[in-house]
Each structure stands twice: as structure tokens, then as C-alpha cells.
ZADO-1210 file (C-alpha; in nm, 4 decimals, padded with zeros to 6 digits):
<atoms>
<atom x="-02.5320" y="-05.5606" z="12.6554" code="MET" pos="1"/>
<atom x="-02.2812" y="-05.6143" z="12.3772" code="ALA" pos="2"/>
<atom x="-02.5431" y="-05.7587" z="12.1426" code="THR" pos="3"/>
<atom x="-02.7895" y="-05.4802" z="12.2179" code="GLY" pos="4"/>
<atom x="-03.1642" y="-05.4702" z="12.2718" code="THR" pos="5"/>
<atom x="-03.3907" y="-05.5447" z="11.9782" code="VAL" pos="6"/>
<atom x="-03.6467" y="-05.2853" z="11.8711" code="ILE" pos="7"/>
<atom x="-03.9620" y="-05.4992" z="11.8665" code="ARG" pos="8"/>
<atom x="-04.1756" y="-05.2181" z="11.7279" code="GLN" pos="9"/>
<atom x="-04.1033" y="-04.8798" z="11.5736" code="LEU" pos="10"/>
<atom x="-04.3965" y="-04.6373" z="11.5964" code="ARG" pos="11"/>
<atom x="-04.4966" y="-04.2988" z="11.4585" code="ALA" pos="12"/>
<atom x="-04.8292" y="-04.1186" z="11.4333" code="GLY" pos="13"/>
<atom x="-05.0254" y="-03.8265" z="11.2954" code="SER" pos="14"/>
<atom x="-05.2499" y="-03.5949" z="11.4937" code="LEU" pos="15"/>
<atom x="-05.5934" y="-03.7085" z="11.6092" code="LYS" pos="16"/>
<atom x="-05.8433" y="-03.5721" z="11.8582" code="ARG" pos="17"/>
<atom x="-05.9280" y="-03.7429" z="12.1827" code="PHE" pos="18"/>
<atom x="-06.2893" y="-03.8604" z="12.1600" code="ALA" pos="19"/>
<atom x="-06.5366" y="-03.5956" z="12.2713" code="GLY" pos="20"/>
<atom x="-06.2733" y="-03.3229" z="12.3013" code="THR" pos="21"/>
<atom x="-06.0956" y="-03.0590" z="12.0931" code="ASP" pos="22"/>
<atom x="-05.7576" y="-03.1754" z="12.2247" code="THR" pos="23"/>
<atom x="-05.5210" y="-03.2963" z="11.9552" code="GLN" pos="24"/>
<atom x="-05.2684" y="-03.5680" z="12.0262" code="THR" pos="25"/>
<atom x="-05.0008" y="-03.7728" z="11.8560" code="GLY" pos="26"/>
<atom x="-05.0214" y="-04.0535" z="12.1126" code="ILE" pos="27"/>
<atom x="-05.1987" y="-04.2978" z="11.8789" code="TYR" pos="28"/>
<atom x="-04.8870" y="-04.4144" z="11.6971" code="LYS" pos="29"/>
<atom x="-04.8877" y="-04.6916" z="11.4392" code="GLN" pos="30"/>
<atom x="-04.6271" y="-04.9573" z="11.3733" code="GLU" pos="31"/>
<atom x="-04.3895" y="-04.8726" z="11.0891" code="ILE" pos="32"/>
<atom x="-04.0992" y="-05.0628" z="10.9362" code="GLU" pos="33"/>
<atom x="-03.8480" y="-04.7805" z="10.8964" code="THR" pos="34"/>
<atom x="-03.8108" y="-04.4028" z="10.9240" code="ALA" pos="35"/>
<atom x="-03.5480" y="-04.1329" z="10.9089" code="TYR" pos="36"/>
<atom x="-03.4538" y="-03.9948" z="11.2487" code="LEU" pos="37"/>
<atom x="-03.3362" y="-03.6339" z="11.2660" code="ASP" pos="38"/>
<atom x="-03.2710" y="-03.4049" z="11.5631" code="THR" pos="39"/>
<atom x="-03.6449" y="-03.3386" z="11.6085" code="ASN" pos="40"/>
<atom x="-03.7566" y="-03.7006" z="11.5897" code="GLY" pos="41"/>
<atom x="-03.8918" y="-03.9490" z="11.3389" code="LEU" pos="42"/>
<atom x="-03.9997" y="-03.8209" z="10.9995" code="CYS" pos="43"/>
<atom x="-04.3804" y="-03.7824" z="10.9928" code="ASN" pos="44"/>
<atom x="-04.4191" y="-03.8340" z="11.3691" code="ASP" pos="45"/>
<atom x="-04.6397" y="-03.5594" z="11.5131" code="GLN" pos="46"/>
<atom x="-04.7113" y="-03.4164" z="11.8588" code="GLN" pos="47"/>
<atom x="-05.0227" y="-03.2353" z="11.9757" code="GLY" pos="48"/>
<atom x="-04.8381" y="-03.0061" z="12.2175" code="ASP" pos="49"/>
<atom x="-04.5002" y="-02.9082" z="12.0767" code="LYS" pos="50"/>
<atom x="-04.4203" y="-02.6950" z="12.3782" code="ARG" pos="51"/>
<atom x="-04.3985" y="-03.0006" z="12.6021" code="HIS" pos="52"/>
<atom x="-04.3570" y="-03.2912" z="12.3592" code="HIS" pos="53"/>
<atom x="-04.1069" y="-03.3547" z="12.0840" code="GLY" pos="54"/>
<atom x="-03.8161" y="-03.1319" z="11.9903" code="GLY" pos="55"/>
<atom x="-03.4410" y="-03.1911" z="12.0265" code="PRO" pos="56"/>
<atom x="-03.4474" y="-03.3039" z="12.3923" code="GLU" pos="57"/>
<atom x="-03.7479" y="-03.5328" z="12.3429" code="LYS" pos="58"/>
<atom x="-03.6856" y="-03.6570" z="11.9909" code="ALA" pos="59"/>
<atom x="-03.7637" y="-04.0221" z="12.0690" code="LEU" pos="60"/>
<atom x="-03.9841" y="-04.1681" z="12.3403" code="HIS" pos="61"/>
<atom x="-03.9132" y="-04.5131" z="12.4846" code="HIS" pos="62"/>
<atom x="-04.1416" y="-04.7032" z="12.7230" code="PHE" pos="63"/>
<atom x="-04.0522" y="-05.0403" z="12.8729" code="ALA" pos="64"/>
<atom x="-04.3015" y="-05.3033" z="12.7607" code="SER" pos="65"/>
<atom x="-04.2042" y="-05.4977" z="13.0725" code="ASP" pos="66"/>
<atom x="-04.4351" y="-05.2654" z="13.2696" code="HIS" pos="67"/>
<atom x="-04.7560" y="-05.3447" z="13.0840" code="TYR" pos="68"/>
<atom x="-04.8412" y="-05.6647" z="13.2726" code="THR" pos="69"/>
<atom x="-04.8199" y="-05.4869" z="13.6061" code="ARG" pos="70"/>
<atom x="-05.0250" y="-05.1944" z="13.4780" code="LEU" pos="71"/>
<atom x="-05.3003" y="-05.4232" z="13.3493" code="ARG" pos="72"/>
<atom x="-05.3320" y="-05.5723" z="13.6975" code="LYS" pos="73"/>
<atom x="-05.3352" y="-05.2330" z="13.8707" code="ALA" pos="74"/>
<atom x="-05.5804" y="-05.0405" z="13.6512" code="LEU" pos="75"/>
<atom x="-05.9606" y="-05.0604" z="13.6243" code="PRO" pos="76"/>
<atom x="-06.1067" y="-05.2608" z="13.3358" code="GLY" pos="77"/>
<atom x="-06.1407" y="-05.0145" z="13.0479" code="PRO" pos="78"/>
<atom x="-05.7991" y="-04.8575" z="13.1137" code="ALA" pos="79"/>
<atom x="-05.6326" y="-05.1966" z="13.1588" code="ALA" pos="80"/>
<atom x="-05.7471" y="-05.2977" z="12.8108" code="GLU" pos="81"/>
<atom x="-05.5290" y="-05.0196" z="12.6649" code="HIS" pos="82"/>
<atom x="-05.2152" y="-05.1575" z="12.8316" code="CYS" pos="83"/>
<atom x="-05.0285" y="-05.3030" z="12.5384" code="ARG" pos="84"/>
<atom x="-04.7241" y="-05.1800" z="12.3425" code="PRO" pos="85"/>
<atom x="-04.7887" y="-04.8358" z="12.1980" code="GLY" pos="86"/>
<atom x="-05.0352" y="-04.7252" z="12.4660" code="ALA" pos="87"/>
<atom x="-04.8143" y="-04.4439" z="12.5933" code="PHE" pos="88"/>
<atom x="-04.7245" y="-04.3071" z="12.2521" code="GLY" pos="89"/>
<atom x="-04.3784" y="-04.4590" z="12.2583" code="GLU" pos="90"/>
<atom x="-04.1670" y="-04.4601" z="11.9449" code="ASN" pos="91"/>
<atom x="-03.9511" y="-04.7513" z="12.0582" code="LEU" pos="92"/>
<atom x="-04.0917" y="-05.0784" z="12.1936" code="VAL" pos="93"/>
<atom x="-03.8461" y="-05.3187" z="12.3590" code="THR" pos="94"/>
<atom x="-03.8334" y="-05.5893" z="12.6232" code="GLU" pos="95"/>
<atom x="-03.5773" y="-05.6305" z="12.8984" code="GLY" pos="96"/>
<atom x="-03.4753" y="-05.2661" z="12.9306" code="LEU" pos="97"/>
<atom x="-03.6272" y="-05.0513" z="13.2066" code="THR" pos="98"/>
<atom x="-03.5576" y="-04.7332" z="13.4001" code="GLU" pos="99"/>
<atom x="-03.3286" y="-04.9344" z="13.6298" code="ALA" pos="100"/>
<atom x="-03.1078" y="-05.0299" z="13.3335" code="ASP" pos="101"/>
<atom x="-03.0779" y="-04.6913" z="13.1609" code="VAL" pos="102"/>
<atom x="-02.8753" y="-04.3929" z="13.2847" code="CYS" pos="103"/>
<atom x="-02.8855" y="-04.0230" z="13.2054" code="ILE" pos="104"/>
<atom x="-02.6447" y="-03.9606" z="12.9188" code="GLY" pos="105"/>
<atom x="-02.6300" y="-04.3191" z="12.7974" code="ASP" pos="106"/>
<atom x="-02.5316" y="-04.3096" z="12.4301" code="THR" pos="107"/>
<atom x="-02.6649" y="-04.5749" z="12.1951" code="TYR" pos="108"/>
<atom x="-02.6146" y="-04.6730" z="11.8357" code="GLU" pos="109"/>
<atom x="-02.9472" y="-04.7421" z="11.6641" code="LEU" pos="110"/>
<atom x="-02.9354" y="-04.8290" z="11.2949" code="GLY" pos="111"/>
<atom x="-02.7561" y="-04.5405" z="11.1245" code="GLU" pos="112"/>
<atom x="-02.8314" y="-04.3046" z="11.4153" code="ALA" pos="113"/>
<atom x="-02.6681" y="-04.2290" z="11.7493" code="VAL" pos="114"/>
<atom x="-02.8986" y="-04.1269" z="12.0350" code="ILE" pos="115"/>
<atom x="-02.8508" y="-04.0186" z="12.3970" code="GLN" pos="116"/>
<atom x="-03.0791" y="-04.0455" z="12.7003" code="VAL" pos="117"/>
<atom x="-03.1826" y="-03.6936" z="12.8056" code="SER" pos="118"/>
<atom x="-03.4520" y="-03.7303" z="13.0738" code="GLN" pos="119"/>
<atom x="-03.7391" y="-03.9439" z="13.2017" code="PRO" pos="120"/>
<atom x="-04.0900" y="-03.8684" z="13.0844" code="ARG" pos="121"/>
<atom x="-04.2900" y="-03.6346" z="13.3072" code="GLN" pos="122"/>
<atom x="-04.6469" y="-03.7666" z="13.2747" code="PRO" pos="123"/>
<atom x="-04.9101" y="-03.5125" z="13.1699" code="CYS" pos="124"/>
<atom x="-05.2892" y="-03.4853" z="13.1792" code="TRP" pos="125"/>
<atom x="-05.3311" y="-03.6124" z="12.8231" code="ARG" pos="126"/>
<atom x="-05.2779" y="-03.9625" z="12.9632" code="LEU" pos="127"/>
<atom x="-05.5989" y="-03.9166" z="13.1629" code="ASN" pos="128"/>
<atom x="-05.7869" y="-03.8741" z="12.8344" code="LEU" pos="129"/>
<atom x="-05.5989" y="-04.1559" z="12.6651" code="ARG" pos="130"/>
<atom x="-05.6825" y="-04.4112" z="12.9364" code="PHE" pos="131"/>
<atom x="-06.0220" y="-04.2749" z="13.0365" code="GLY" pos="132"/>
<atom x="-05.9471" y="-04.2327" z="13.4059" code="ILE" pos="133"/>
<atom x="-05.8957" y="-03.8917" z="13.5696" code="PRO" pos="134"/>
<atom x="-05.5708" y="-03.9701" z="13.7521" code="ASP" pos="135"/>
<atom x="-05.3763" y="-04.1860" z="13.5062" code="MET" pos="136"/>
<atom x="-05.0911" y="-03.9363" z="13.4886" code="SER" pos="137"/>
<atom x="-05.0661" y="-03.9360" z="13.8687" code="GLN" pos="138"/>
<atom x="-05.0706" y="-04.3146" z="13.8808" code="ARG" pos="139"/>
<atom x="-04.7895" y="-04.3415" z="13.6266" code="LEU" pos="140"/>
<atom x="-04.5825" y="-04.0796" z="13.8085" code="GLN" pos="141"/>
<atom x="-04.6293" y="-04.2597" z="14.1410" code="ASN" pos="142"/>
<atom x="-04.5158" y="-04.5863" z="13.9829" code="SER" pos="143"/>
<atom x="-04.1755" y="-04.4358" z="13.8899" code="LEU" pos="144"/>
<atom x="-04.2106" y="-04.6203" z="13.5589" code="ARG" pos="145"/>
<atom x="-04.2679" y="-04.3372" z="13.3162" code="THR" pos="146"/>
<atom x="-04.0487" y="-04.4106" z="13.0157" code="GLY" pos="147"/>
<atom x="-03.7769" y="-04.1811" z="12.8880" code="TRP" pos="148"/>
<atom x="-03.6557" y="-03.9598" z="12.6049" code="TYR" pos="149"/>
<atom x="-03.3537" y="-03.9432" z="12.3761" code="TYR" pos="150"/>
<atom x="-03.1816" y="-03.6607" z="12.1915" code="ARG" pos="151"/>
<atom x="-03.0278" y="-03.7386" z="11.8525" code="VAL" pos="152"/>
<atom x="-02.6504" y="-03.6985" z="11.8239" code="LEU" pos="153"/>
<atom x="-02.6285" y="-03.8406" z="11.4726" code="GLN" pos="154"/>
<atom x="-02.9318" y="-03.8535" z="11.2398" code="PRO" pos="155"/>
<atom x="-02.9943" y="-04.1572" z="11.0236" code="GLY" pos="156"/>
<atom x="-03.2342" y="-04.4253" z="10.9080" code="GLN" pos="157"/>
<atom x="-03.3655" y="-04.6619" z="11.1749" code="ILE" pos="158"/>
<atom x="-03.5725" y="-04.9767" z="11.1376" code="ARG" pos="159"/>
<atom x="-03.7802" y="-05.2241" z="11.3303" code="LYS" pos="160"/>
<atom x="-03.5507" y="-05.5087" z="11.4460" code="ASP" pos="161"/>
<atom x="-03.2488" y="-05.2773" z="11.4689" code="ASP" pos="162"/>
<atom x="-03.0567" y="-05.3176" z="11.7919" code="ARG" pos="163"/>
<atom x="-03.0082" y="-05.0518" z="12.0546" code="LEU" pos="164"/>
<atom x="-02.6374" y="-05.0886" z="12.1329" code="ILE" pos="165"/>
<atom x="-02.4848" y="-04.9096" z="12.4308" code="LEU" pos="166"/>
<atom x="-02.1708" y="-04.7218" z="12.3224" code="LYS" pos="167"/>
<atom x="-02.0942" y="-04.4991" z="12.6201" code="GLU" pos="168"/>
<atom x="-02.2086" y="-04.4609" z="12.9813" code="ARG" pos="169"/>
<atom x="-02.0835" y="-04.1505" z="13.1597" code="SER" pos="170"/>
<atom x="-02.3230" y="-04.1373" z="13.4576" code="ASN" pos="171"/>
<atom x="-02.3483" y="-04.4885" z="13.5968" code="GLU" pos="172"/>
<atom x="-02.4583" y="-04.3477" z="13.9332" code="ASP" pos="173"/>
<atom x="-02.7656" y="-04.1925" z="13.7700" code="TRP" pos="174"/>
<atom x="-02.9999" y="-04.4630" z="13.6420" code="PRO" pos="175"/>
<atom x="-03.3399" y="-04.3204" z="13.5549" code="LEU" pos="176"/>
<atom x="-03.4864" y="-04.5044" z="13.8526" code="SER" pos="177"/>
<atom x="-03.2775" y="-04.2772" z="14.0760" code="ARG" pos="178"/>
<atom x="-03.3730" y="-03.9648" z="13.8818" code="VAL" pos="179"/>
<atom x="-03.7418" y="-04.0516" z="13.9157" code="LEU" pos="180"/>
<atom x="-03.7031" y="-04.1139" z="14.2876" code="SER" pos="181"/>
<atom x="-03.5529" y="-03.7669" z="14.3324" code="VAL" pos="182"/>
<atom x="-03.8231" y="-03.6099" z="14.1160" code="LEU" pos="183"/>
<atom x="-04.1222" y="-03.7680" z="14.2891" code="TYR" pos="184"/>
<atom x="-04.0226" y="-03.9320" z="14.6205" code="GLU" pos="185"/>
<atom x="-03.7156" y="-03.7758" z="14.7828" code="ASN" pos="186"/>
<atom x="-03.8060" y="-03.4422" z="14.6331" code="THR" pos="187"/>
<atom x="-03.5890" y="-03.2139" z="14.8460" code="MET" pos="188"/>
<atom x="-03.2728" y="-03.4225" z="14.8767" code="ASP" pos="189"/>
<atom x="-03.0254" y="-03.1353" z="14.8588" code="GLN" pos="190"/>
<atom x="-02.7216" y="-03.3433" z="14.7714" code="GLU" pos="191"/>
<atom x="-02.9021" y="-03.5309" z="14.4925" code="ALA" pos="192"/>
<atom x="-03.0533" y="-03.2107" z="14.3517" code="LEU" pos="193"/>
<atom x="-02.7120" y="-03.0432" z="14.3470" code="THR" pos="194"/>
<atom x="-02.5655" y="-03.3356" z="14.1562" code="LEU" pos="195"/>
<atom x="-02.8620" y="-03.3501" z="13.9180" code="MET" pos="196"/>
<atom x="-02.8366" y="-02.9792" z="13.8397" code="ALA" pos="197"/>
<atom x="-02.4759" y="-03.0390" z="13.7319" code="ALA" pos="198"/>
<atom x="-02.5431" y="-03.3386" z="13.5037" code="LEU" pos="199"/>
<atom x="-02.4233" y="-03.2034" z="13.1703" code="ASN" pos="200"/>
<atom x="-02.5915" y="-03.4800" z="12.9707" code="GLU" pos="201"/>
<atom x="-02.9311" y="-03.4210" z="13.1323" code="ALA" pos="202"/>
<atom x="-03.1827" y="-03.2067" z="12.9458" code="SER" pos="203"/>
<atom x="-03.1906" y="-02.8330" z="13.0299" code="PRO" pos="204"/>
<atom x="-03.5425" y="-02.8889" z="13.1641" code="ASN" pos="205"/>
<atom x="-03.4235" y="-03.1489" z="13.4148" code="LEU" pos="206"/>
<atom x="-03.1243" y="-02.9453" z="13.5288" code="ARG" pos="207"/>
<atom x="-03.3341" y="-02.6293" z="13.5646" code="GLN" pos="208"/>
<atom x="-03.5961" y="-02.8135" z="13.7672" code="LEU" pos="209"/>
<atom x="-03.3300" y="-02.9360" z="14.0109" code="ALA" pos="210"/>
<atom x="-03.1779" y="-02.5883" z="14.0397" code="GLN" pos="211"/>
<atom x="-03.5187" y="-02.4305" z="14.0936" code="GLN" pos="212"/>
<atom x="-03.5861" y="-02.6577" z="14.3896" code="ARG" pos="213"/>
<atom x="-03.2485" y="-02.5674" z="14.5367" code="LEU" pos="214"/>
<atom x="-03.3135" y="-02.1957" z="14.4890" code="ASP" pos="215"/>
<atom x="-03.6753" y="-02.1845" z="14.6095" code="THR" pos="216"/>
<atom x="-03.6496" y="-02.4569" z="14.8752" code="LYS" pos="217"/>
<atom x="-03.9770" y="-02.6039" z="14.7515" code="LYS" pos="218"/>
<atom x="-04.1166" y="-02.8440" z="14.4936" code="VAL" pos="219"/>
<atom x="-04.2793" y="-02.7100" z="14.1780" code="GLU" pos="220"/>
<atom x="-04.6583" y="-02.7389" z="14.1419" code="ASN" pos="221"/>
<atom x="-04.7506" y="-03.0562" z="13.9503" code="TRP" pos="222"/>
<atom x="-05.1256" y="-02.9874" z="13.9373" code="GLN" pos="223"/>
<atom x="-05.1440" y="-02.8348" z="13.5888" code="GLY" pos="224"/>
<atom x="-04.9187" y="-03.0964" z="13.4323" code="ARG" pos="225"/>
<atom x="-05.1032" y="-03.3901" z="13.5875" code="LEU" pos="226"/>
<atom x="-05.4632" y="-03.2724" z="13.5627" code="PHE" pos="227"/>
<atom x="-05.4701" y="-03.0000" z="13.2973" code="GLY" pos="228"/>
<atom x="-05.4784" y="-02.6188" z="13.2884" code="PRO" pos="229"/>
<atom x="-05.8329" y="-02.6029" z="13.4286" code="ALA" pos="230"/>
<atom x="-05.7116" y="-02.7652" z="13.7521" code="SER" pos="231"/>
<atom x="-05.5104" y="-02.4547" z="13.8449" code="ILE" pos="232"/>
<atom x="-05.7546" y="-02.1930" z="13.7140" code="ALA" pos="233"/>
</atoms>
């Protein structure tokens, strides 16, 4: 990975409403050539729900374009048509880099910036509106191919065609594919949860989730996140 992974597209977006709803979203991101990246994300990139999206631990979103072909084959017609780079609101579009290749805490140089992997994406109900099917968030979660987030260690200007260059890997035993398996398959693996709760480079949200499962001896309720607040009313 010495030469790095090329950023094929850089994307940012302003708020829009999902058709037929009052729900605002920043998922419809447009291609841009360059932007300044600070600790809260790309300049002029907006999020519809700042409680769960954006901020220092989710400053940049990356989704592996390698997954789109498989998704197109697995989804019904109208949803499949959306499966092209940018569909999941990702800021970074690349090829050849997936959850199996990226570890918690990986530190990358990107243009003038330095970024660090903080956690995988936890799919939410807004994806159901984006793709027009009621269980898209559940489908993505079950696939264990959700994309991931970075925090910004050093702000700076980044550009399309910059290279994502791995500078440091401190948790080689924790690729995101393993994290996702613990989150959604082997959900009460006590040893894995104990280790995850102690991963200093993981986001506070991820570490707290692992500790909560250890403390309560049960898995958190995913219903509201996957299907919206009305689903747990």
C-alpha cells in the first residue's frame, strides 16, 4: 500500500428533503474537485441529523465502491438503480479498499490532512427513504459492508485524485470486517467485546456500545436506528 489508494471522487452536499417527507438529509452529495477538511468534516458538507451524523468522530464517510455490483444484483429494481458511487452519502469514493483491508485506528495521509479510522457506519432508517425500500438499512447491516468513518488528526486541503496513504496501523487484529461481525453476528462474544471496549483508537460510541453489552449482558435495541423513531413508539 506504499503508493496509496486513489480518491476517485470527492463528494460533499447541502441539505435536501427526501421526496414526500419533511426529513432533511445530506446524503445527496455532489462531486467536487477540492475542499478544506477540518475536525468536523469537509467545508460546506452538511448533515440532516447532527446528533448521529458528522462531528469529530464521523468527519469523513468512506464507502467501498467494490460493493456496488453485488448490491445491484441483490436489490429490487428501483433500489438497484441507485447503486452507484455516492449512493450512500460517502465523501470518499475509492476502489480496491474494503472493510477487510481497513483496521480501527488506521492513520492515513490524505492531501494536506491526516485522518484516522474511528468506527464502521451503523446504518440508519434514512437509507430506507434514500433507496425506497423499507428494510434497506437492515439489508446493509446484514451484509457487513457498511462503510466507515474517519476522525481528522490534522486539518488541510484535500482533492480528488489525492492518494490515501497508510502511515500507521496499531490494531492489525481489528479489521472493520471483524468489528462488524462482533456488532451484528457474534454479538455477545465476551472476549471480543472486552477487547473492543479497550480499543483506544475506536470512537467513544463504539467502545461504550461494547461496554454496555458487557454490563447488561444483552444487545442494544436496533429497531429505532434501522426503522425510525415511529417503529419503537
